[in-house]
C-alpha positions in Angstrom: -5.1 -129.7 19.0 -3.5 -129.9 22.4 -3.5 -126.8 24.5 -1.0 -126.0 27.3 -2.0 -123.8 30.1 0.0 -121.9 32.6 -1.2 -120.6 35.9 -0.1 -117.1 36.8 -0.7 -116.1 40.4 -0.6 -112.4 41.3 1.4 -110.1 39.1 4.7 -112.0 38.9 5.9 -115.6 38.4 8.8 -117.0 40.2 8.4 -114.8 43.2 8.6 -116.6 46.6 5.6 -115.7 48.7 5.9 -115.8 52.4 2.6 -116.5 54.1 1.7 -113.9 56.8 -1.0 -114.0 59.4 -4.0 -112.0 58.3 -6.3 -110.2 60.6 -9.8 -111.4 61.0 -12.1 -109.9 58.5 -15.7 -109.7 58.3 -17.5 -111.7 55.8 -18.2 -108.6 53.6 -14.5 -107.6 53.8 -13.1 -110.9 52.8 -10.6 -110.3 49.9 -11.6 -111.5 46.6 -9.6 -114.2 45.0 -6.9 -112.9 42.6 -7.9 -113.4 39.0 -6.3 -116.2 37.2 -4.9 -115.2 33.8 -4.4 -118.1 31.6 -1.8 -117.6 29.0 -2.6 -119.6 25.9 -0.3 -120.2 23.1 -1.4 -118.4 19.9 -1.5 -119.7 16.4 0.1 -117.9 13.4 -3.3 -116.7 12.2 -4.0 -115.2 15.6 -0.6 -113.5 15.7 -1.2 -112.0 12.3 -4.6 -110.8 13.4 -3.0 -109.2 16.5 -0.4 -107.4 14.4 -3.1 -106.1 12.1 -5.0 -104.7 15.0 -1.9 -103.1 16.3 -1.3 -101.4 12.9 -4.9 -100.2 12.7 -4.6 -98.9 16.3 -1.4 -97.1 15.4 -3.0 -95.7 12.2 -6.0 -94.4 14.3 -3.6 -92.8 16.8 -1.7 -91.1 13.9 -5.0 -89.7 12.5 -6.0 -88.3 15.8 -2.6 -86.6 16.2 -2.0 -83.0 14.7 -1.2 -82.8 11.0 2.3 -81.6 11.6 3.0 -84.6 13.8 2.0 -87.1 11.1 5.0 -88.7 9.6 3.4 -89.2 6.1 2.1 -85.6 6.0 5.4 -84.3 7.2 7.3 -86.2 4.5 5.0 -84.9 1.8 5.3 -81.3 3.1 9.1 -81.6 3.0 9.2 -82.8 -0.6 8.8 -79.3 -2.4 11.4 -77.8 -0.1 13.8 -80.6 -0.9 13.2 -80.2 -4.6 13.8 -76.4 -4.3 17.1 -77.0 -2.5 18.1 -79.4 -5.2 17.2 -76.8 -7.9 19.2 -74.1 -6.1 22.2 -76.4 -5.8 22.0 -77.1 -9.6 21.7 -73.4 -10.5 24.6 -72.6 -8.1 26.7 -75.3 -9.8 25.9 -73.9 -13.3 28.2 -71.2 -14.6 26.6 -67.6 -14.5 25.7 -66.3 -18.0 27.5 -63.3 -19.4 26.0 -60.0 -18.3 25.1 -57.8 -21.2 26.1 -54.2 -21.3 22.5 -53.0 -20.8 22.1 -55.1 -17.6 25.5 -54.0 -16.4 24.5 -50.4 -17.0 21.2 -50.8 -15.1 23.1 -52.5 -12.2 25.5 -49.6 -12.0 22.6 -47.1 -12.0 20.9 -49.0 -9.2 24.1 -49.0 -7.2 24.6 -45.3 -7.8 21.1 -44.5 -6.6 21.7 -46.6 -3.5 25.0 -44.7 -2.8 23.2 -41.3 -3.4 20.4 -42.3 -1.0 23.0 -43.3 1.6 24.9 -40.0 1.3 24.0 -37.2 3.7 21.8 -34.4 2.2 23.9 -31.4 1.3 23.4 -28.1 3.1 20.3 -26.2 2.1 21.3 -23.1 0.1 19.8 -19.7 0.9 17.8 -19.8 -2.4 16.3 -23.2 -1.5 15.6 -22.1 2.0 13.8 -19.0 0.7 11.7 -21.1 -1.7 10.9 -23.5 1.2 9.7 -20.6 3.4 7.6 -19.3 0.6 5.9 -22.7 0.1 5.3 -22.9 3.9 3.8 -19.4 3.9 1.5 -20.4 1.0 0.4 -23.5 2.9 -0.3 -21.4 6.0 -2.4 -19.0 4.0 -4.3 -21.9 2.4 -5.0 -23.3 5.8 -6.3 -20.0 7.2 -10.1 -19.6 6.9 -11.1 -17.6 3.9 -12.7 -14.2 4.8 -16.2 -13.5 3.9 -16.5 -12.8 0.2 -18.5 -9.7 -0.6 -21.0 -9.6 -3.4 -18.7 -7.3 -5.4 -15.7 -9.7 -5.1 -17.9 -12.7 -5.9 -19.2 -10.9 -9.0 -15.6 -10.1 -10.2 -14.6 -13.8 -9.6 -17.4 -15.0 -11.7 -16.5 -12.6 -14.5 -12.9 -13.8 -14.5 -14.0 -17.4 -14.6 -16.3 -16.6 -17.5 -13.4 -15.0 -19.4 -11.1 -18.0 -18.8 -13.8 -20.3 -20.1 -14.2 -18.3 -23.2 -10.5 -18.0 -23.7 -10.2 -21.8 -23.5 -12.7 -22.3 -26.3 -11.3 -22.6 -29.8 -11.4 -19.5 -31.9 -13.9 -19.8 -34.7 -12.6 -19.8 -38.3 -12.4 -16.4 -40.0 -15.4 -16.0 -42.2 -15.2 -14.7 -45.8 -16.9 -11.5 -44.7 -14.4 -10.8 -42.0 -11.5 -11.6 -44.4 -13.0 -9.3 -47.0 -13.3 -6.5 -44.5 -9.7 -7.0 -43.4 -8.4 -6.6 -46.9 -10.5 -3.5 -47.4 -9.2 -2.1 -44.1 -5.6 -2.8 -45.0 -6.2 -1.1 -48.4 -7.7 1.9 -46.6 -4.7 2.2 -44.4 -2.4 2.6 -47.4 -4.5 5.5 -48.7 -3.2 8.9 -47.6 -6.4 10.9 -48.3 -7.7 10.6 -44.7 -4.5 11.9 -43.2 -5.9 15.4 -42.8 -8.6 14.1 -40.4 -6.3 11.6 -38.7 -6.0 13.7 -35.5 -8.8 14.6 -33.1 -7.6 18.2 -33.0 -8.4 18.5 -36.7 -12.0 17.5 -36.1 -12.8 20.1 -33.5 -15.1 23.1 -34.0 -13.4 26.4 -34.5 -12.7 28.4 -31.3 -15.3 31.1 -30.7 -13.8 34.6 -30.3 -14.8 36.7 -27.4 -16.6 40.0 -28.2 -13.9 42.7 -29.0 -11.1 40.1 -28.9 -8.5 39.6 -31.6 -8.3 36.7 -33.8 -6.0 34.1 -32.2 -2.7 33.6 -34.0 -2.5 30.5 -36.3 1.0 29.0 -35.8 2.6 27.3 -38.6 2.0 23.6 -39.1 4.4 21.5 -37.1 6.1 18.7 -39.0 8.0 16.2 -37.0 11.3 15.6 -38.7 12.3 12.9 -36.3 10.2 10.9 -33.9 11.3 10.7 -30.3 13.0 7.4 -29.5 11.8 7.2 -25.9 9.7 8.9 -23.3 12.8 10.6 -21.9 13.7 11.9 -25.4 10.2 13.3 -25.8 10.5 15.1 -22.4 14.0 16.4 -23.1 12.7 19.9 -23.6 10.6 19.8 -20.4 13.4 18.3 -18.3 16.0 21.0 -18.9 15.1 22.4 -15.5 14.1 19.4 -13.5 11.9 20.0 -10.5 12.4 18.5 -7.0 9.4 16.4 -6.1 9.0 16.1 -2.4 7.0 13.6 -0.5 3.2 13.9 -1.0 2.5 13.4 2.7 5.2 15.6 4.1 2.9 18.7 4.1 0.8 18.8 7.3 -3.0 19.0 6.8 -6.2 19.2 8.8 -8.4 16.1 8.9 -12.0 16.7 7.8 -14.9 14.3 7.8 -16.0 14.5 4.2 -14.9 16.2 0.9 -15.1 19.9 0.8 -17.3 19.9 -2.4 -19.5 17.3 -3.9 -19.1 18.9 -7.3 -16.3 20.9 -9.0 -16.4 24.6 -9.2 -17.3 26.2 -12.5 -14.1 27.7 -14.0 -14.3 31.2 -15.3 -15.4 31.3 -18.9 -17.4 28.1 -18.6 -21.1 27.4 -18.1 -22.7 24.6 -16.2 -25.3 23.1 -18.5 -26.6 20.0 -17.0 -26.1 17.3 -14.3 -26.5 13.6 -15.4 -25.9 10.6 -13.1 -23.5 12.5 -10.8 -21.8 14.0 -13.9 -21.6 17.7 -14.6 -21.6 19.0 -18.2 -19.9 22.3 -18.9 -19.7 24.4 -22.1 -16.8 26.6 -23.0 -15.4 27.9 -26.3 -18.4 26.4 -28.2 -17.6 22.9 -27.0 -18.9 20.7 -24.2 -16.9 18.7 -21.6 -18.0 16.5 -18.8 -16.6 16.3 -15.2 -17.0 14.0 -12.2 -16.4 15.3 -8.7 -14.6 12.1 -7.5 -13.2 8.9 -9.0 -15.5 6.3 -7.3 -13.4 3.5 -8.8 -10.5 4.4 -6.5 -12.4 3.7 -3.2 -13.9 0.3 -4.1 -12.8 -2.3 -1.6 -10.7 0.3 0.3 -9.9 -0.3 3.9 -10.0 3.4 4.8 -10.7 6.7 3.0 -10.0 10.1 4.6 -9.5 13.7 3.6 -7.3 16.6 4.7 -7.4 20.3 4.1 -4.1 21.8 2.9 -2.8 25.4 2.5 -3.8 27.4 -0.6 -7.3 25.9 -0.7 -6.1 22.5 -1.7 -7.4 19.1 -0.5 -5.7 15.7 0.0 -7.5 12.4 -0.4 -6.0 9.2 1.0 -7.3 5.8 0.0 -5.9 2.9 2.0 -6.0 -0.5 0.4 -6.3 -3.8 2.3 -2.6 -4.6 1.6 -1.5 -1.2 3.1 -1.0 0.5 -0.3 -2.0 4.2 -0.2 -3.3 6.2 -3.1 -2.8 9.9 -2.3 -4.5 12.5 -4.5 -4.1 16.3 -4.2 -6.7 18.6 -5.8 -6.5 22.3 -6.2 -9.3 24.8 -5.4 -11.0 24.0 -8.8 -11.0 20.3 -8.0 -8.4 19.5 -10.7 -5.9 16.7 -9.8 -2.4 18.2 -9.6 -0.7 15.3 -7.9 -1.4 11.6 -7.5 1.1 9.2 -5.9 1.0 5.5 -5.1 2.7 4.7 -1.7 3.6 1.0 -1.5 3.7 -0.9 1.9 7.4 -0.3 2.0 6.8 3.5 1.9 8.2 3.8 -1.6 6.4 6.6 -3.5 5.5 6.2 -7.2 4.4 9.4 -9.0 1.4 8.9 -11.2 0.5 12.6 -11.9 2.5 15.7 -11.3 2.0 19.3 -12.3 3.1 22.6 -10.8 -0.1 23.7 -9.0 1.2 27.3 -9.0 0.1 27.5 -12.6 -3.5 27.3 -11.5 -3.1 30.1 -9.0 -2.1 32.4 -11.8 -4.7 31.4 -14.4 -8.3 31.7 -13.3 -9.8 31.0 -16.7 -9.3 27.5 -18.1 -7.5 27.7 -21.5 -6.6 24.9 -23.9 -2.8 24.6 -23.8 -3.0 23.1 -27.3 -3.9 26.5 -28.8 -0.2 27.5 -28.4 0.9 24.6 -30.5 0.9 24.4 -34.3 -1.3 21.7 -35.9 0.4 18.3 -36.0 1.4 16.9 -39.3 3.1 13.5 -39.2 4.5 11.7 -42.1 3.9 8.2 -40.8 1.5 5.4 -41.9 -1.9 5.4 -40.2 -1.4 2.0 -38.8 1.7 3.3 -36.9 -0.5 6.0 -35.2 -3.9 4.3 -34.7 -4.2 0.6 -34.0 -7.6 -1.0 -34.8 -8.2 -3.8 -32.3 -10.4 -5.5 -34.9 -7.4 -6.3 -37.1 -5.0 -7.4 -34.3 -4.1 -11.1 -34.7 -1.2 -11.3 -32.3 -1.8 -9.9 -28.7 1.9 -8.9 -28.6 0.9 -6.1 -31.0 -0.9 -4.3 -28.1 2.2 -4.2 -26.0 4.4 -3.1 -28.8 2.0 -0.3 -29.8 1.4 1.0 -26.2 5.1 0.9 -25.4 5.9 3.5 -28.2 6.9 7.0 -27.1 5.0 10.2 -28.1 5.1 11.3 -31.7 6.5 14.7 -30.9 8.1 16.7 -28.1 6.3 17.3 -24.8 6.7 20.9 -23.7 5.9 20.3 -20.0 4.0 17.9 -17.8 0.2 18.6 -18.1 -2.6 18.0 -15.6 -5.1 15.2 -16.1 -7.8 17.8 -16.8 -5.6 19.5 -19.5 -5.1 16.2 -21.2 -8.8 15.3 -21.0 -9.9 18.6 -22.4 -7.3 19.2 -25.1 -7.4 17.1 -28.2 -4.2 18.7 -29.4 -2.3 17.5 -26.3 -3.8 14.0 -26.6 -2.7 13.9 -30.2 0.9 13.7 -29.0 0.5 10.0 -28.1 -0.9 7.1 -30.2 -4.2 5.4 -29.6 -5.8 2.0 -29.8 -9.4 1.9 -31.0 -11.3 -0.9 -29.2 -13.8 -1.3 -32.0 -14.2 -5.0 -31.0 -16.5 -4.0 -28.1 -20.0 -3.9 -29.5 -22.1 -1.5 -27.5 -25.8 -1.6 -28.1 -27.5 1.6 -29.3 -28.0 3.9 -26.4 -26.4 1.5 -23.9 -23.2 1.6 -21.8 -23.5 -2.0 -20.6 -20.7 -4.4 -21.8 -22.3 -7.8 -22.6 -20.6 -10.7 -20.8 -19.7 -12.2 -24.1 -17.7 -9.0 -25.0 -15.5 -8.8 -21.9 -13.2 -11.5 -23.1 -12.2 -9.3 -26.0 -10.4 -7.1 -23.6 -7.9 -9.8 -22.6 -5.3 -8.9 -25.2 -5.0 -5.2 -24.3 -5.3 -6.0 -20.6 -2.3 -8.3 -20.9 -0.3 -5.5 -22.5 -1.3 -3.1 -19.7 -0.3 -5.6 -17.0 3.1 -6.1 -18.7 3.7 -2.4 -18.9 2.7 -1.9 -15.2 5.0 -4.6 -14.1 7.9 -2.7 -15.8 6.7 0.6 -14.5 4.0 0.8 -11.8 3.6 4.5 -12.6 2.0 4.1 -16.0 -1.2 6.0 -16.6 -3.8 5.1 -19.3 -6.6 7.2 -20.6 -9.8 5.4 -21.5 -11.9 7.4 -24.0 -15.6 6.9 -24.7 -17.3 7.8 -28.0 -20.8 7.6 -29.5 -22.3 8.1 -33.0 -24.1 11.3 -34.0 -27.6 10.0 -33.4 -29.4 11.8 -30.5 -28.8 14.9 -28.4 -25.2 16.1 -28.1 -25.4 16.4 -24.3 -27.0 13.0 -23.8 -24.3 11.4 -26.0 -21.6 13.1 -23.9 -22.9 11.5 -20.7 -23.4 8.1 -22.5 -19.8 8.1 -23.8 -18.5 8.8 -20.3 -20.4 5.9 -18.9 -19.0 3.6 -21.6 -15.4 4.6 -20.7 -16.2 4.0 -17.1 -17.6 0.6 -17.9 -14.5 -0.5 -19.7 -12.2 0.7 -16.9 -14.3 -1.1 -14.3 -14.1 -4.4 -16.4 -10.3 -4.0 -16.7 -10.1 -3.7 -12.9 -12.7 -6.4 -11.9 -11.7 -9.0 -14.4 -8.0 -8.4 -15.2 -6.8 -6.7 -12.0 -5.6 -3.5 -13.6 -5.3 -1.0 -10.7 -8.0 1.7 -10.9 -5.5 4.5 -10.0 -3.5 3.7 -13.2 -6.6 4.5 -15.4 -8.4 7.8 -16.2 -11.7 7.9 -18.0 -13.3 10.6 -20.2 -16.3 10.7 -22.5 -16.3 12.8 -25.7 -19.7 12.0 -27.1 -20.0 12.6 -30.8 -17.2 15.2 -31.1 -14.6 12.9 -32.7 -16.5 10.6 -35.1 -14.4 7.9 -36.7 -16.8 7.5 -39.7 -18.2 10.8 -41.0 -21.9 10.1 -40.9 -25.0 11.3 -39.0 -26.5 7.9 -39.2 -26.2 5.1 -36.6 -22.7 3.6 -37.0 -21.2 0.8 -34.9 -17.6 2.0 -35.4 -18.4 5.3 -33.9 -19.8 3.6 -30.7 -16.3 2.7 -29.5 -13.7 3.1 -26.7 -10.1 4.1 -27.3 -7.0 3.7 -25.1 -3.9 5.9 -24.9 -0.8 5.7 -22.7 -0.5 9.2 -21.4 2.3 8.7 -18.9 4.8 11.0 -20.6 2.2 13.7 -20.7 1.3 13.8 -17.0 4.4 12.7 -15.0 8.2 13.2 -15.2 9.8 10.1 -16.7 12.6 10.1 -14.1 10.1 9.9 -11.2 7.8 7.3 -12.8 10.5 4.8 -13.7 
């Protein structure tokens, strides 16, 4: 093979070079001869090899370049987007399917919601603004640190929680024994033979005559031809000459450090027999009654308690609650409550007890006002006069029963002490026998398992107090005939006090709306001298129409 050579001098061919004189140079600085590049004609194999090397070099450059700059990768990345664009074009070109009524309705609903969201909020009404303020107040109170909880409040909270837990438990099925007793009880209610001993006044001992005194007159038996339809109708006779009741705090008094007396004075004709647990037992007219100098329940959790001396040897007690409510009680010189008023934080006065205290200035010897009344004889079923809690199946029955008016006319408003001591006056109103509370023999303690049984009657009392905050309830305590009469009297008073305390601590019944009194074994429910559970009971009466004018309490 012949080879042809070309001689290339310098960097260009065909350039005319003009020789120029060169300076003298040293031997070491002599310029090197320009390299001679011999261009050789290449064969087809060599040219193919050169093109292959160029492709491989370009491929290496492409691999060293970023992924986004690689043409092949860029082409593969663009393929899904291209396919998606083609799919969108196809779907756009296809006719839209018919919209069903359901889809159309949903679309309209969404559009309506969007329009409603875009519209400006209407002006806030006064009612909504009031509710908003109430919610904000609740949040502020919740954010405030809770005050220190006293042991007494903590105990009441635990009792309420225990009652709620027991109320949430399913009621056990009625056993055959209970069902049998229920039928027997209903059959006994239909029998009229016990009607003669239905009233407590019929169970009392005869009044003892004084030496040289005349036999008291026996008025004819009173038969109610028509029951009063309301408290106001029952008080119609007493309200013929309505009295003007002034403010209980209008009369000026002299502040004293402590109560004048720690125990009530002994009324004329009565004898102090014994003192038991800060309770004083008196005897008069061949019967016993028990007194307490103060109602300790009223001052529990009070913010302030103070006393004032008033004219005519009276005394005023003021109990200030944490919310500003004041309970004002006025006692006469014998220690009897003649007025009790609840003053709300807005200064509105609610009369709980009112009696003309001038009556006590004239009568020095206590006398049962029921002696002037004939024996009561009502022609009504027993179940309409006495409600046995054991047979109550609907809690609404408690409210319906307590809301009933007296069973006869009320001659005048009586003091709390007159109602406590006179069975004949108490007979004017109906009663609930809480025979569901099982007291142990000789004990006034209410077991924790028994407190929940008070929920039904407590709910009725709360409902009545919401309608009329001036309601007053009498809690009576009773025992069986086993043991000494004086000891049973003190025990029964403690049982009544225990029930009233539970109603306040667990169910928030205000203590000023409850009065307590023990009667021992005087009014047995079952005529027996043996231990009897039904005689160890507590009873409740609504005595509001007996102790306060209806117009002032409503």
